[in-house]
C-alpha positions, 0 to 999 in steps of 0.5 A, spaced: 784 679 206 788 683 202 783 686 198 784 685 191 785 691 187 781 694 180 787 691 175 787 684 180 780 683 178 782 683 171 776 687 169 781 693 165 784 688 162 778 684 160 776 691 157 781 693 153 782 686 150 775 688 148 775 695 145 783 693 142 779 687 139 773 691 136 778 696 134 782 692 130 775 688 127 773 696 125 780 696 122 780 690 118 771 690 117 774 689 109 778 684 111 773 679 115 768 680 110 772 676 104 774 671 109 767 670 112 762 674 107 756 678 109 753 671 111 757 670 117 760 677 118 754 678 123 756 673 128 763 676 128 759 682 129 754 679 135 760 677 139 763 683 140 756 686 142 756 681 147 764 682 149 761 690 150 755 688 153 759 684 159 764 689 160 758 695 162 755 690 167 762 688 170 763 696 170 757 698 172 757 693 178 764 695 180 760 703 180 754 701 184 758 698 190 762 703 190 756 708 190 754 703 196 760 704 200 761 711 198 765 713 192 770 718 194 772 714 201 779 710 202 780 710 194 774 708 192 772 713 187 777 707 183 772 703 183 769 708 177 775 707 173 773 701 170 766 703 167 769 710 163 774 707 161 768 702 158 765 708 155 770 711 153 772 705 148 766 705 146 767 713 144 774 712 139 769 706 136 764 711 134 768 716 131 774 714 129 774 712 122 778 705 123 775 703 116 777 709 112 784 709 115 784 701 112 782 704 105 786 709 105 793 705 107 790 699 101 790 703 095 796 706 097 800 700 098 797 696 092 796 703 087 803 701 083 800 693 083 793 696 080 795 701 075 800 694 072 793 692 072 790 698 069 796 697 064 794 689 063 787 691 061 789 697 056 793 692 052 787 686 053 792 682 056 785 682 062 779 681 059 772 682 061 767 675 061 760 675 063 758 682 066 765 685 064 768 681 070 775 679 069 779 674 073 786 677 075 792 674 074 795 670 081 800 676 081 794 682 083 790 677 086 791 682 092 789 688 089 781 686 088 777 682 093 775 676 091 781 676 085 777 679 080 776 686 076 769 689 073 771 692 066 765 698 063 768 702 056 764 708 054 763 714 050 769 717 057 773 711 055 775 705 061 773 704 067 776 698 072 772 697 079 777 694 084 773 691 089 774 692 097 766 689 098 762 684 094 755 682 095 749 680 091 746 686 087 751 690 091 758 692 091 764 697 093 771 698 090 776 702 087 774 706 080 780 707 076 777 712 070 781 714 064 779 720 062 779 722 069 771 722 069 767 722 074 763 715 073 756 715 071 751 712 076 748 707 072 755 705 069 756 698 072 750 693 069 745 698 070 745 698 079 746 705 081 753 708 083 755 713 089 761 716 089 763 716 096 770 721 095 774 722 090 781 720 091 783 724 086 782 726 079 782 718 076 780 715 082 774 714 086 771 711 092 764 708 089 758 704 093 753 699 087 747 698 088 742 700 093 
């Protein structure tokens, strides 16, 4: 009976599929967070971890069988390939800033729409309610997670927070500064604000909460 190749056994296809799925989860982290919330998102990560573990066990079994039979005899070195592929996928998942790719694309793709929202806030056509949270018109729902923004006026002018993630007592998002001033760390309702990085003089990406 003819022996099946590593590809025919399905392990390589499985590892490629798991790696691509894991990268996609990382890339669209904020989308999954919006859909699944913090309560259910961990289930997605747990499922991903189990899938990776299965791939590792499967790949290691190929490796062990190669050692037992003589790794470099009769081209059995190919049995190392699945393990190397799995490890490469994990290294890429760890070192590549997938979330940052998504944030950069999201910022520039929606910049024009967010500037329109800013104009509406400045003209008082959009007004903050409780805790300065303002509901967005349907045409601008895509500019902020949960379809809301938070505004704050102070001695340095107007600040507007477009959410990319929201949890109880914390949030992440893009902050617009009307006077190109770095947001104060207690700007929004006294929660600790940390500027993760400055996009330009008027825009900042921040984390709010502990």
